[in-house]
Biopython code that builds the backbone (N, CA, C, O; Angstrom):
import numpy as np
from Bio.PDB.StructureBuilder import StructureBuilder

atoms = [
    (1, "MET", "N", (12.855, 1.601, -3.183)),
    (1, "MET", "CA", (13.233, 0.608, -2.220)),
    (1, "MET", "C", (13.250, 1.200, -0.814)),
    (1, "MET", "O", (12.811, 0.555, 0.139)),
    (2, "TYR", "N", (13.754, 2.423, -0.685)),
    (2, "TYR", "CA", (13.785, 3.047, 0.635)),
    (2, "TYR", "C", (12.378, 3.270, 1.176)),
    (2, "TYR", "O", (12.129, 3.079, 2.367)),
    (3, "ASN", "N", (11.460, 3.673, 0.304)),
    (3, "ASN", "CA", (10.074, 3.851, 0.738)),
    (3, "ASN", "C", (9.482, 2.535, 1.202)),
    (3, "ASN", "O", (8.721, 2.498, 2.169)),
    (4, "THR", "N", (9.831, 1.451, 0.514)),
    (4, "THR", "CA", (9.336, 0.129, 0.904)),
    (4, "THR", "C", (9.887, -0.258, 2.266)),
    (4, "THR", "O", (9.149, -0.757, 3.115)),
    (5, "LEU", "N", (11.168, -0.034, 2.480)),
    (5, "LEU", "CA", (11.764, -0.340, 3.783)),
    (5, "LEU", "C", (11.136, 0.516, 4.885)),
    (5, "LEU", "O", (10.878, 0.022, 5.983)),
    (6, "ASP", "N", (10.890, 1.789, 4.598)),
    (6, "ASP", "CA", (10.213, 2.646, 5.583)),
    (6, "ASP", "C", (8.813, 2.116, 5.896)),
    (6, "ASP", "O", (8.376, 2.132, 7.046)),
    (7, "SER", "N", (8.124, 1.650, 4.869)),
    (7, "SER", "CA", (6.784, 1.086, 5.082)),
    (7, "SER", "C", (6.849, -0.159, 5.954)),
    (7, "SER", "O", (5.996, -0.360, 6.817)),
    (8, "ILE", "N", (7.860, -0.996, 5.730)),
    (8, "ILE", "CA", (8.019, -2.209, 6.540)),
    (8, "ILE", "C", (8.272, -1.834, 7.997)),
    (8, "ILE", "O", (7.699, -2.444, 8.900)),
    (9, "ILE", "N", (9.117, -0.847, 8.232)),
    (9, "ILE", "CA", (9.389, -0.391, 9.599)),
    (9, "ILE", "C", (8.114, 0.120, 10.246)),
    (9, "ILE", "O", (7.810, -0.226, 11.388)),
    (10, "TRP", "N", (7.363, 0.951, 9.516)),
    (10, "TRP", "CA", (6.119, 1.511, 10.035)),
    (10, "TRP", "C", (5.134, 0.403, 10.389)),
    (10, "TRP", "O", (4.486, 0.460, 11.434)),
    (11, "MET", "N", (5.016, -0.606, 9.525)),
    (11, "MET", "CA", (4.091, -1.716, 9.800)),
    (11, "MET", "C", (4.563, -2.538, 10.996)),
    (11, "MET", "O", (3.749, -2.978, 11.809)),
    (12, "ALA", "N", (5.876, -2.748, 11.107)),
    (12, "ALA", "CA", (6.405, -3.514, 12.239)),
    (12, "ALA", "C", (6.139, -2.775, 13.547)),
    (12, "ALA", "O", (5.746, -3.385, 14.542)),
    (13, "GLU", "N", (6.353, -1.467, 13.542)),
    (13, "GLU", "CA", (6.083, -0.675, 14.740)),
    (13, "GLU", "C", (4.608, -0.717, 15.119)),
    (13, "GLU", "O", (4.252, -0.652, 16.295)),
    (14, "GLY", "N", (3.752, -0.829, 14.094)),
    (14, "GLY", "CA", (2.311, -0.922, 14.329)),
    (14, "GLY", "C", (1.839, -2.345, 14.572)),
    (14, "GLY", "O", (0.637, -2.594, 14.660)),
    (15, "LYS", "N", (2.782, -3.284, 14.683)),
    (15, "LYS", "CA", (2.491, -4.699, 14.944)),
    (15, "LYS", "C", (1.613, -5.334, 13.866)),
    (15, "LYS", "O", (0.787, -6.199, 14.155)),
    (16, "LYS", "N", (1.797, -4.902, 12.645)),
    (16, "LYS", "CA", (1.075, -5.482, 11.504)),
    (16, "LYS", "C", (1.967, -6.554, 10.878)),
    (16, "LYS", "O", (2.457, -6.399, 9.759)),
    (17, "TYR", "N", (2.165, -7.631, 11.614)),
    (17, "TYR", "CA", (3.164, -8.630, 11.255)),
    (17, "TYR", "C", (2.858, -9.364, 9.951)),
    (17, "TYR", "O", (3.777, -9.672, 9.192)),
    (18, "GLU", "N", (1.590, -9.649, 9.678)),
    (18, "GLU", "CA", (1.257, -10.323, 8.412)),
    (18, "GLU", "C", (1.598, -9.434, 7.226)),
    (18, "GLU", "O", (2.087, -9.915, 6.204)),
    (19, "ASP", "N", (1.339, -8.127, 7.364)),
    (19, "ASP", "CA", (1.688, -7.184, 6.299)),
    (19, "ASP", "C", (3.201, -7.083, 6.138)),
    (19, "ASP", "O", (3.701, -6.968, 5.018)),
    (20, "VAL", "N", (3.930, -7.125, 7.246)),
    (20, "VAL", "CA", (5.394, -7.087, 7.190)),
    (20, "VAL", "C", (5.911, -8.291, 6.409)),
    (20, "VAL", "O", (6.787, -8.154, 5.555)),
    (21, "VAL", "N", (5.369, -9.466, 6.703)),
    (21, "VAL", "CA", (5.800, -10.683, 6.009)),
    (21, "VAL", "C", (5.493, -10.580, 4.513)),
    (21, "VAL", "O", (6.347, -10.893, 3.684)),
    (22, "LEU", "N", (4.289, -10.148, 4.165)),
    (22, "LEU", "CA", (3.894, -10.046, 2.760)),
    (22, "LEU", "C", (4.773, -9.046, 2.009)),
    (22, "LEU", "O", (5.254, -9.340, 0.914)),
    (23, "MET", "N", (4.981, -7.875, 2.591)),
    (23, "MET", "CA", (5.769, -6.862, 1.901)),
    (23, "MET", "C", (7.243, -7.274, 1.814)),
    (23, "MET", "O", (7.887, -7.046, 0.790)),
    (24, "THR", "N", (7.771, -7.867, 2.862)),
    (24, "THR", "CA", (9.171, -8.301, 2.850)),
    (24, "THR", "C", (9.389, -9.406, 1.824)),
    (24, "THR", "O", (10.393, -9.400, 1.112)),
    (25, "ALA", "N", (8.460, -10.354, 1.741)),
    (25, "ALA", "CA", (8.566, -11.430, 0.750)),
    (25, "ALA", "C", (8.489, -10.860, -0.669)),
    (25, "ALA", "O", (9.229, -11.290, -1.553)),
    (26, "SER", "N", (7.607, -9.906, -0.881)),
    (26, "SER", "CA", (7.494, -9.272, -2.203)),
    (26, "SER", "C", (8.767, -8.516, -2.551)),
    (26, "SER", "O", (9.231, -8.572, -3.690)),
    (27, "LEU", "N", (9.331, -7.813, -1.585)),
    (27, "LEU", "CA", (10.575, -7.090, -1.818)),
    (27, "LEU", "C", (11.718, -8.057, -2.125)),
    (27, "LEU", "O", (12.543, -7.786, -2.997)),
    (28, "ALA", "N", (11.767, -9.173, -1.419)),
    (28, "ALA", "CA", (12.811, -10.170, -1.677)),
    (28, "ALA", "C", (12.716, -10.711, -3.103)),
    (28, "ALA", "O", (13.735, -10.879, -3.772)),
    (29, "ARG", "N", (11.484, -10.986, -3.575)),
    (29, "ARG", "CA", (11.305, -11.459, -4.956)),
    (29, "ARG", "C", (11.760, -10.403, -5.955)),
    (29, "ARG", "O", (12.405, -10.723, -6.953)),
    (30, "LEU", "N", (11.423, -9.142, -5.686)),
    (30, "LEU", "CA", (11.846, -8.061, -6.578)),
    (30, "LEU", "C", (13.370, -7.963, -6.642)),
    (30, "LEU", "O", (13.947, -7.869, -7.725)),
    (31, "LEU", "N", (13.999, -7.987, -5.504)),
    (31, "LEU", "CA", (15.458, -7.875, -5.471)),
    (31, "LEU", "C", (16.128, -9.065, -6.134)),
    (31, "LEU", "O", (17.105, -8.898, -6.864)),
    (32, "ARG", "N", (15.616, -10.259, -5.891)),
    (32, "ARG", "CA", (16.189, -11.466, -6.485)),
    (32, "ARG", "C", (16.151, -11.364, -8.009)),
    (32, "ARG", "O", (17.135, -11.671, -8.682)),
    (33, "GLN", "N", (15.026, -10.937, -8.538)),
    (33, "GLN", "CA", (14.873, -10.834, -9.991)),
    (33, "GLN", "C", (15.735, -9.715, -10.565)),
    (33, "GLN", "O", (16.351, -9.880, -11.618)),
    (34, "SER", "N", (15.779, -8.594, -9.881)),
    (34, "SER", "CA", (16.474, -7.444, -10.451)),
    (34, "SER", "C", (17.991, -7.571, -10.398)),
    (34, "SER", "O", (18.678, -6.999, -11.244)),
    (35, "ILE", "N", (18.534, -8.305, -9.427)),
    (35, "ILE", "CA", (19.990, -8.398, -9.338)),
    (35, "ILE", "C", (20.558, -9.690, -9.914)),
    (35, "ILE", "O", (21.775, -9.863, -9.974)),
    (36, "SER", "N", (19.683, -10.594, -10.334)),
    (36, "SER", "CA", (20.210, -11.822, -10.926)),
    (36, "SER", "C", (20.822, -11.487, -12.283)),
    (36, "SER", "O", (20.241, -10.733, -13.063)),
    (37, "ASN", "N", (21.971, -12.040, -12.553)),
    (37, "ASN", "CA", (22.701, -11.749, -13.787)),
    (37, "ASN", "C", (22.626, -12.895, -14.786)),
    (37, "ASN", "O", (23.464, -12.991, -15.683)),
    (38, "GLU", "N", (21.651, -13.749, -14.642)),
    (38, "GLU", "CA", (21.592, -14.948, -15.462)),
    (38, "GLU", "C", (21.356, -14.637, -16.931)),
    (38, "GLU", "O", (22.294, -14.685, -17.727)),
    (39, "ASP", "N", (20.158, -14.328, -17.293)),
    (39, "ASP", "CA", (19.801, -14.131, -18.695)),
    (39, "ASP", "C", (19.216, -12.749, -18.918)),
    (39, "ASP", "O", (18.714, -12.118, -17.988)),
    (40, "GLU", "N", (19.285, -12.288, -20.152)),
    (40, "GLU", "CA", (18.657, -11.015, -20.503)),
    (40, "GLU", "C", (17.166, -11.176, -20.736)),
    (40, "GLU", "O", (16.420, -10.198, -20.686)),
    (41, "THR", "N", (16.721, -12.411, -20.991)),
    (41, "THR", "CA", (15.298, -12.659, -21.174)),
    (41, "THR", "C", (14.815, -13.637, -20.113)),
    (41, "THR", "O", (15.585, -14.433, -19.575)),
    (42, "VAL", "N", (13.529, -13.556, -19.829)),
    (42, "VAL", "CA", (12.883, -14.454, -18.878)),
    (42, "VAL", "C", (11.558, -14.895, -19.481)),
    (42, "VAL", "O", (11.103, -14.330, -20.475)),
    (43, "LEU", "N", (10.953, -15.883, -18.891)),
    (43, "LEU", "CA", (9.613, -16.285, -19.315)),
    (43, "LEU", "C", (8.617, -15.196, -18.932)),
    (43, "LEU", "O", (8.773, -14.528, -17.910)),
    (44, "ILE", "N", (7.606, -15.028, -19.752)),
    (44, "ILE", "CA", (6.571, -14.041, -19.428)),
    (44, "ILE", "C", (5.976, -14.349, -18.055)),
    (44, "ILE", "O", (5.667, -13.427, -17.301)),
    (45, "GLY", "N", (5.813, -15.619, -17.722)),
    (45, "GLY", "CA", (5.291, -15.992, -16.402)),
    (45, "GLY", "C", (6.152, -15.449, -15.273)),
    (45, "GLY", "O", (5.628, -15.010, -14.249)),
    (46, "GLN", "N", (7.487, -15.475, -15.450)),
    (46, "GLN", "CA", (8.391, -14.930, -14.433)),
    (46, "GLN", "C", (8.259, -13.410, -14.344)),
    (46, "GLN", "O", (8.251, -12.836, -13.254)),
    (47, "GLU", "N", (8.158, -12.779, -15.492)),
    (47, "GLU", "CA", (8.018, -11.322, -15.519)),
    (47, "GLU", "C", (6.701, -10.892, -14.871)),
    (47, "GLU", "O", (6.646, -9.877, -14.176)),
    (48, "ILE", "N", (5.654, -11.665, -15.102)),
    (48, "ILE", "CA", (4.361, -11.363, -14.480)),
    (48, "ILE", "C", (4.462, -11.508, -12.966)),
    (48, "ILE", "O", (3.903, -10.688, -12.239)),
    (49, "GLN", "N", (5.165, -12.536, -12.469)),
    (49, "GLN", "CA", (5.351, -12.695, -11.023)),
    (49, "GLN", "C", (6.117, -11.508, -10.441)),
    (49, "GLN", "O", (5.805, -11.039, -9.346)),
    (50, "TYR", "N", (7.105, -11.031, -11.165)),
    (50, "TYR", "CA", (7.875, -9.863, -10.732)),
    (50, "TYR", "C", (6.954, -8.642, -10.623)),
    (50, "TYR", "O", (7.006, -7.909, -9.635)),
    (51, "VAL", "N", (6.118, -8.429, -11.634)),
    (51, "VAL", "CA", (5.187, -7.298, -11.628)),
    (51, "VAL", "C", (4.172, -7.453, -10.499)),
    (51, "VAL", "O", (3.814, -6.465, -9.858)),
    (52, "LYS", "N", (3.703, -8.677, -10.244)),
    (52, "LYS", "CA", (2.779, -8.894, -9.120)),
    (52, "LYS", "C", (3.429, -8.535, -7.796)),
    (52, "LYS", "O", (2.783, -7.931, -6.939)),
    (53, "SER", "N", (4.694, -8.892, -7.610)),
    (53, "SER", "CA", (5.407, -8.529, -6.382)),
    (53, "SER", "C", (5.503, -7.014, -6.252)),
    (53, "SER", "O", (5.274, -6.457, -5.179)),
    (54, "TYR", "N", (5.841, -6.358, -7.349)),
    (54, "TYR", "CA", (5.932, -4.898, -7.346)),
    (54, "TYR", "C", (4.576, -4.279, -7.002)),
    (54, "TYR", "O", (4.494, -3.374, -6.171)),
    (55, "LEU", "N", (3.521, -4.768, -7.640)),
    (55, "LEU", "CA", (2.189, -4.208, -7.399)),
    (55, "LEU", "C", (1.687, -4.508, -5.991)),
    (55, "LEU", "O", (0.955, -3.704, -5.414)),
    (56, "THR", "N", (2.065, -5.645, -5.436)),
    (56, "THR", "CA", (1.683, -5.958, -4.054)),
    (56, "THR", "C", (2.273, -4.913, -3.107)),
    (56, "THR", "O", (1.588, -4.429, -2.207)),
    (57, "ILE", "N", (3.528, -4.573, -3.312)),
    (57, "ILE", "CA", (4.159, -3.542, -2.481)),
    (57, "ILE", "C", (3.464, -2.203, -2.667)),
    (57, "ILE", "O", (3.165, -1.517, -1.690)),
    (58, "GLN", "N", (3.204, -1.828, -3.915)),
    (58, "GLN", "CA", (2.564, -0.536, -4.180)),
    (58, "GLN", "C", (1.149, -0.483, -3.606)),
    (58, "GLN", "O", (0.727, 0.550, -3.087)),
    (59, "LYS", "N", (0.429, -1.577, -3.698)),
    (59, "LYS", "CA", (-0.931, -1.613, -3.140)),
    (59, "LYS", "C", (-0.891, -1.415, -1.628)),
    (59, "LYS", "O", (-1.758, -0.753, -1.059)),
    (60, "MET", "N", (0.113, -1.988, -0.986)),
    (60, "MET", "CA", (0.239, -1.807, 0.459)),
    (60, "MET", "C", (0.603, -0.361, 0.794)),
    (60, "MET", "O", (0.180, 0.157, 1.828)),
    (61, "ARG", "N", (1.371, 0.286, -0.057)),
    (61, "ARG", "CA", (1.749, 1.683, 0.165)),
    (61, "ARG", "C", (0.596, 2.631, -0.124)),
    (61, "ARG", "O", (0.393, 3.602, 0.605)),
    (62, "TYR", "N", (-0.165, 2.357, -1.186)),
    (62, "TYR", "CA", (-1.264, 3.231, -1.611)),
    (62, "TYR", "C", (-2.594, 2.548, -1.335)),
    (62, "TYR", "O", (-3.418, 2.414, -2.239)),
    (63, "LYS", "N", (-2.813, 2.120, -0.114)),
    (63, "LYS", "CA", (-3.967, 1.306, 0.275)),
    (63, "LYS", "C", (-5.287, 1.765, -0.339)),
    (63, "LYS", "O", (-5.984, 0.971, -0.971)),
    (64, "ASP", "N", (-5.630, 3.020, -0.161)),
    (64, "ASP", "CA", (-6.934, 3.511, -0.593)),
    (64, "ASP", "C", (-6.930, 4.062, -2.013)),
    (64, "ASP", "O", (-7.923, 4.643, -2.453)),
    (65, "LYS", "N", (-5.834, 3.889, -2.727)),
    (65, "LYS", "CA", (-5.745, 4.476, -4.063)),
    (65, "LYS", "C", (-5.542, 3.471, -5.175)),
    (65, "LYS", "O", (-5.732, 3.815, -6.342)),
    (66, "LEU", "N", (-5.165, 2.243, -4.863)),
    (66, "LEU", "CA", (-4.742, 1.326, -5.921)),
    (66, "LEU", "C", (-5.391, -0.039, -5.796)),
    (66, "LEU", "O", (-5.354, -0.678, -4.744)),
    (67, "GLU", "N", (-5.975, -0.458, -6.877)),
    (67, "GLU", "CA", (-6.379, -1.847, -7.089)),
    (67, "GLU", "C", (-5.669, -2.277, -8.363)),
    (67, "GLU", "O", (-5.370, -1.447, -9.221)),
    (68, "PHE", "N", (-5.402, -3.558, -8.489)),
    (68, "PHE", "CA", (-4.788, -4.004, -9.729)),
    (68, "PHE", "C", (-5.327, -5.362, -10.128)),
    (68, "PHE", "O", (-5.825, -6.139, -9.313)),
    (69, "GLU", "N", (-5.203, -5.606, -11.414)),
    (69, "GLU", "CA", (-5.666, -6.862, -11.990)),
    (69, "GLU", "C", (-4.711, -7.213, -13.129)),
    (69, "GLU", "O", (-4.355, -6.360, -13.942)),
    (70, "ILE", "N", (-4.307, -8.471, -13.173)),
    (70, "ILE", "CA", (-3.432, -8.937, -14.254)),
    (70, "ILE", "C", (-4.125, -10.107, -14.925)),
    (70, "ILE", "O", (-4.447, -11.103, -14.276)),
    (71, "GLN", "N", (-4.355, -9.987, -16.222)),
    (71, "GLN", "CA", (-4.994, -11.045, -16.999)),
    (71, "GLN", "C", (-4.069, -11.403, -18.159)),
    (71, "GLN", "O", (-3.893, -10.623, -19.094)),
    (72, "VAL", "N", (-3.492, -12.575, -18.082)),
    (72, "VAL", "CA", (-2.570, -13.008, -19.136)),
    (72, "VAL", "C", (-2.989, -14.394, -19.601)),
    (72, "VAL", "O", (-3.205, -15.294, -18.790)),
    (73, "ASP", "N", (-3.098, -14.552, -20.887)),
    (73, "ASP", "CA", (-3.458, -15.840, -21.461)),
    (73, "ASP", "C", (-2.388, -16.866, -21.087)),
    (73, "ASP", "O", (-1.206, -16.634, -21.340)),
    (74, "PRO", "N", (-2.774, -17.988, -20.496)),
    (74, "PRO", "CA", (-1.797, -19.006, -20.083)),
    (74, "PRO", "C", (-0.926, -19.517, -21.238)),
    (74, "PRO", "O", (0.184, -19.995, -21.002)),
    (75, "SER", "N", (-1.404, -19.425, -22.455)),
    (75, "SER", "CA", (-0.642, -19.966, -23.584)),
    (75, "SER", "C", (0.632, -19.178, -23.878)),
    (75, "SER", "O", (1.503, -19.679, -24.588)),
    (76, "ILE", "N", (0.765, -17.961, -23.354)),
    (76, "ILE", "CA", (1.974, -17.173, -23.618)),
    (76, "ILE", "C", (2.946, -17.156, -22.434)),
    (76, "ILE", "O", (4.018, -16.558, -22.529)),
    (77, "MET", "N", (2.589, -17.797, -21.333)),
    (77, "MET", "CA", (3.414, -17.728, -20.124)),
    (77, "MET", "C", (4.813, -18.312, -20.309)),
    (77, "MET", "O", (5.731, -17.941, -19.578)),
    (78, "SER", "N", (4.992, -19.207, -21.257)),
    (78, "SER", "CA", (6.314, -19.803, -21.450)),
    (78, "SER", "C", (7.103, -19.125, -22.578)),
    (78, "SER", "O", (8.195, -19.570, -22.928)),
    (79, "ALA", "N", (6.555, -18.063, -23.137)),
    (79, "ALA", "CA", (7.293, -17.285, -24.139)),
    (79, "ALA", "C", (8.308, -16.393, -23.424)),
    (79, "ALA", "O", (8.135, -16.053, -22.254)),
    (80, "HIS", "N", (9.352, -16.026, -24.132)),
    (80, "HIS", "CA", (10.404, -15.181, -23.546)),
    (80, "HIS", "C", (10.124, -13.710, -23.793)),
    (80, "HIS", "O", (9.531, -13.331, -24.803)),
    (81, "ILE", "N", (10.564, -12.889, -22.849)),
    (81, "ILE", "CA", (10.440, -11.437, -22.923)),
    (81, "ILE", "C", (11.706, -10.846, -22.316)),
    (81, "ILE", "O", (12.360, -11.492, -21.499)),
    (82, "VAL", "N", (12.050, -9.645, -22.701)),
    (82, "VAL", "CA", (13.212, -8.971, -22.126)),
    (82, "VAL", "C", (12.961, -8.789, -20.630)),
    (82, "VAL", "O", (11.888, -8.347, -20.219)),
    (83, "LYS", "N", (13.948, -9.129, -19.838)),
    (83, "LYS", "CA", (13.858, -9.055, -18.384)),
    (83, "LYS", "C", (13.617, -7.618, -17.920)),
    (83, "LYS", "O", (14.237, -6.680, -18.420)),
    (84, "LEU", "N", (12.712, -7.464, -16.962)),
    (84, "LEU", "CA", (12.415, -6.187, -16.315)),
    (84, "LEU", "C", (11.861, -5.140, -17.270)),
    (84, "LEU", "O", (12.134, -3.950, -17.112)),
    (85, "VAL", "N", (11.086, -5.572, -18.258)),
    (85, "VAL", "CA", (10.519, -4.616, -19.205)),
    (85, "VAL", "C", (9.137, -4.122, -18.750)),
    (85, "VAL", "O", (8.759, -2.998, -19.079)),
    (86, "LEU", "N", (8.388, -4.920, -18.016)),
    (86, "LEU", "CA", (7.033, -4.525, -17.629)),
    (86, "LEU", "C", (6.987, -3.606, -16.413)),
    (86, "LEU", "O", (6.157, -2.699, -16.359)),
    (87, "GLN", "N", (7.860, -3.824, -15.446)),
    (87, "GLN", "CA", (7.803, -3.059, -14.195)),
    (87, "GLN", "C", (7.892, -1.551, -14.411)),
    (87, "GLN", "O", (7.102, -0.825, -13.807)),
    (88, "PRO", "N", (8.808, -1.034, -15.237)),
    (88, "PRO", "CA", (8.840, 0.421, -15.439)),
    (88, "PRO", "C", (7.555, 0.964, -16.066)),
    (88, "PRO", "O", (7.149, 2.087, -15.771)),
    (89, "ILE", "N", (6.923, 0.182, -16.920)),
    (89, "ILE", "CA", (5.664, 0.612, -17.531)),
    (89, "ILE", "C", (4.582, 0.698, -16.457)),
    (89, "ILE", "O", (3.819, 1.662, -16.409)),
    (90, "VAL", "N", (4.523, -0.314, -15.600)),
    (90, "VAL", "CA", (3.540, -0.333, -14.512)),
    (90, "VAL", "C", (3.825, 0.817, -13.542)),
    (90, "VAL", "O", (2.902, 1.498, -13.095)),
    (91, "GLU", "N", (5.094, 1.030, -13.221)),
    (91, "GLU", "CA", (5.466, 2.124, -12.317)),
    (91, "GLU", "C", (5.022, 3.475, -12.873)),
    (91, "GLU", "O", (4.489, 4.306, -12.138)),
    (92, "ASN", "N", (5.243, 3.694, -14.172)),
    (92, "ASN", "CA", (4.804, 4.946, -14.791)),
    (92, "ASN", "C", (3.286, 5.078, -14.793)),
    (92, "ASN", "O", (2.755, 6.176, -14.626)),
    (93, "ALA", "N", (2.589, 3.961, -14.983)),
    (93, "ALA", "CA", (1.125, 4.005, -14.947)),
    (93, "ALA", "C", (0.642, 4.441, -13.569)),
    (93, "ALA", "O", (-0.308, 5.217, -13.460)),
    (94, "ILE", "N", (1.287, 3.950, -12.522)),
    (94, "ILE", "CA", (0.912, 4.357, -11.159)),
    (94, "ILE", "C", (1.260, 5.826, -10.944)),
    (94, "ILE", "O", (0.428, 6.609, -10.484)),
    (95, "TYR", "N", (2.484, 6.189, -11.277)),
    (95, "TYR", "CA", (2.949, 7.546, -10.991)),
    (95, "TYR", "C", (2.175, 8.596, -11.783)),
    (95, "TYR", "O", (1.763, 9.613, -11.226)),
    (96, "HIS", "N", (1.976, 8.359, -13.062)),
    (96, "HIS", "CA", (1.332, 9.368, -13.909)),
    (96, "HIS", "C", (-0.178, 9.210, -14.000)),
    (96, "HIS", "O", (-0.870, 10.146, -14.399)),
    (97, "GLY", "N", (-0.702, 8.041, -13.635)),
    (97, "GLY", "CA", (-2.132, 7.832, -13.772)),
    (97, "GLY", "C", (-2.903, 7.759, -12.476)),
    (97, "GLY", "O", (-4.079, 8.121, -12.442)),
    (98, "LEU", "N", (-2.269, 7.297, -11.395)),
    (98, "LEU", "CA", (-3.023, 7.029, -10.177)),
    (98, "LEU", "C", (-2.536, 7.739, -8.927)),
    (98, "LEU", "O", (-3.326, 7.988, -8.017)),
    (99, "LYS", "N", (-1.273, 8.066, -8.865)),
    (99, "LYS", "CA", (-0.662, 8.543, -7.619)),
    (99, "LYS", "C", (-1.377, 9.748, -7.006)),
    (99, "LYS", "O", (-1.548, 9.806, -5.788)),
    (100, "TYR", "N", (-1.785, 10.683, -7.810)),
    (100, "TYR", "CA", (-2.357, 11.915, -7.274)),
    (100, "TYR", "C", (-3.883, 11.955, -7.329)),
    (100, "TYR", "O", (-4.495, 13.000, -7.106)),
    (101, "LYS", "N", (-4.480, 10.818, -7.626)),
    (101, "LYS", "CA", (-5.939, 10.747, -7.627)),
    (101, "LYS", "C", (-6.470, 10.850, -6.207)),
    (101, "LYS", "O", (-5.817, 10.423, -5.255)),
    (102, "GLU", "N", (-7.646, 11.414, -6.073)),
    (102, "GLU", "CA", (-8.275, 11.481, -4.760)),
    (102, "GLU", "C", (-9.080, 10.227, -4.468)),
    (102, "GLU", "O", (-9.377, 9.935, -3.309)),
    (103, "THR", "N", (-9.434, 9.484, -5.509)),
    (103, "THR", "CA", (-10.201, 8.255, -5.327)),
    (103, "THR", "C", (-9.368, 7.065, -5.781)),
    (103, "THR", "O", (-8.302, 7.223, -6.376)),
    (104, "LYS", "N", (-9.869, 5.887, -5.493)),
    (104, "LYS", "CA", (-9.156, 4.661, -5.852)),
    (104, "LYS", "C", (-9.158, 4.470, -7.361)),
    (104, "LYS", "O", (-10.155, 4.751, -8.027)),
    (105, "GLY", "N", (-8.048, 3.995, -7.897)),
    (105, "GLY", "CA", (-7.932, 3.703, -9.318)),
    (105, "GLY", "C", (-7.638, 2.228, -9.525)),
    (105, "GLY", "O", (-7.163, 1.537, -8.624)),
    (106, "MET", "N", (-7.927, 1.767, -10.719)),
    (106, "MET", "CA", (-7.684, 0.367, -11.083)),
    (106, "MET", "C", (-6.640, 0.320, -12.177)),
    (106, "MET", "O", (-6.805, 0.938, -13.229)),
    (107, "LEU", "N", (-5.559, -0.418, -11.932)),
    (107, "LEU", "CA", (-4.536, -0.637, -12.935)),
    (107, "LEU", "C", (-4.726, -2.057, -13.453)),
    (107, "LEU", "O", (-4.714, -3.016, -12.682)),
    (108, "THR", "N", (-4.899, -2.182, -14.752)),
    (108, "THR", "CA", (-5.118, -3.484, -15.371)),
    (108, "THR", "C", (-4.009, -3.767, -16.375)),
    (108, "THR", "O", (-3.777, -2.990, -17.301)),
    (109, "VAL", "N", (-3.335, -4.879, -16.178)),
    (109, "VAL", "CA", (-2.367, -5.373, -17.151)),
    (109, "VAL", "C", (-3.067, -6.524, -17.845)),
    (109, "VAL", "O", (-3.485, -7.489, -17.206)),
    (110, "ASN", "N", (-3.192, -6.413, -19.155)),
    (110, "ASN", "CA", (-4.014, -7.362, -19.879)),
    (110, "ASN", "C", (-3.279, -7.824, -21.125)),
    (110, "ASN", "O", (-2.838, -7.010, -21.937)),
    (111, "ARG", "N", (-3.153, -9.130, -21.269)),
    (111, "ARG", "CA", (-2.601, -9.663, -22.520)),
    (111, "ARG", "C", (-3.337, -10.941, -22.858)),
    (111, "ARG", "O", (-3.133, -11.997, -22.258)),
    (112, "ILE", "N", (-4.181, -10.800, -23.822)),
    (112, "ILE", "CA", (-4.851, -11.954, -24.397)),
    (112, "ILE", "C", (-4.531, -11.930, -25.885)),
    (112, "ILE", "O", (-4.202, -10.866, -26.409)),
    (113, "PRO", "N", (-4.613, -13.041, -26.579)),
    (113, "PRO", "CA", (-4.133, -13.091, -27.968)),
    (113, "PRO", "C", (-4.634, -11.977, -28.891)),
    (113, "PRO", "O", (-3.873, -11.503, -29.734)),
    (114, "GLU", "N", (-5.859, -11.558, -28.757)),
    (114, "GLU", "CA", (-6.397, -10.556, -29.685)),
    (114, "GLU", "C", (-6.138, -9.132, -29.226)),
    (114, "GLU", "O", (-6.318, -8.191, -30.000)),
    (115, "ARG", "N", (-5.710, -8.956, -27.955)),
    (115, "ARG", "CA", (-5.629, -7.592, -27.420)),
    (115, "ARG", "C", (-4.486, -7.521, -26.409)),
    (115, "ARG", "O", (-4.311, -8.430, -25.598)),
    (116, "SER", "N", (-3.729, -6.462, -26.460)),
    (116, "SER", "CA", (-2.661, -6.228, -25.486)),
    (116, "SER", "C", (-2.756, -4.796, -25.042)),
    (116, "SER", "O", (-2.712, -3.885, -25.869)),
    (117, "GLU", "N", (-2.887, -4.574, -23.741)),
    (117, "GLU", "CA", (-3.035, -3.208, -23.275)),
    (117, "GLU", "C", (-2.751, -3.081, -21.798)),
    (117, "GLU", "O", (-2.710, -4.069, -21.065)),
    (118, "MET", "N", (-2.555, -1.844, -21.373)),
    (118, "MET", "CA", (-2.472, -1.525, -19.964)),
    (118, "MET", "C", (-3.386, -0.339, -19.773)),
    (118, "MET", "O", (-3.341, 0.621, -20.541)),
    (119, "GLN", "N", (-4.211, -0.404, -18.754)),
    (119, "GLN", "CA", (-5.163, 0.667, -18.523)),
    (119, "GLN", "C", (-5.090, 1.138, -17.091)),
    (119, "GLN", "O", (-4.844, 0.351, -16.178)),
    (120, "CYS", "N", (-5.306, 2.438, -16.896)),
    (120, "CYS", "CA", (-5.490, 3.005, -15.575)),
    (120, "CYS", "C", (-6.860, 3.664, -15.585)),
    (120, "CYS", "O", (-7.120, 4.552, -16.398)),
    (121, "SER", "N", (-7.721, 3.239, -14.699)),
    (121, "SER", "CA", (-9.038, 3.856, -14.595)),
    (121, "SER", "C", (-8.978, 4.957, -13.558)),
    (121, "SER", "O", (-8.444, 4.773, -12.464)),
    (122, "ARG", "N", (-9.521, 6.078, -13.909)),
    (122, "ARG", "CA", (-9.486, 7.224, -12.974)),
    (122, "ARG", "C", (-10.791, 7.411, -12.294)),
    (122, "ARG", "O", (-10.938, 8.322, -11.480)),
]
sb = StructureBuilder()
sb.init_structure("model")
sb.init_model(0)
sb.init_chain("A")
sb.init_seg("    ")
for serial, (resi, resn, name, xyz) in enumerate(atoms, 1):
    if name == "N":
        sb.init_residue(resn, " ", resi, " ")
    sb.init_atom(name, np.array(xyz, "f"), 0.0, 1.0, " ", f" {name:<3s}", serial, name[0])
structure = sb.get_structure()
């Protein structure tokens, strides 16, 4: 979170106002989801939105190193999943798979009925 706030300050100082708005909105969605005490489970669609917000922030931080793609079958979006279960997996994929690469990597979150996987391309 501190790195994200530092990035927002840096972008504001550089007058990158559209980026400031995008990153701040993504951070607000992340915080709203992470501190809400409502339920232990959420819809997969909500969890995917949370992961998209997280990845949007990371993509802005690692501009030349990260691309991402999320492919989820619409038929499972209303199923329940444990809240905040995907973000740590995605974070580890970035940290252990992409962070120290010299070239851009692709992180793919994929869930279709016949196949479930997460991939980092190096």
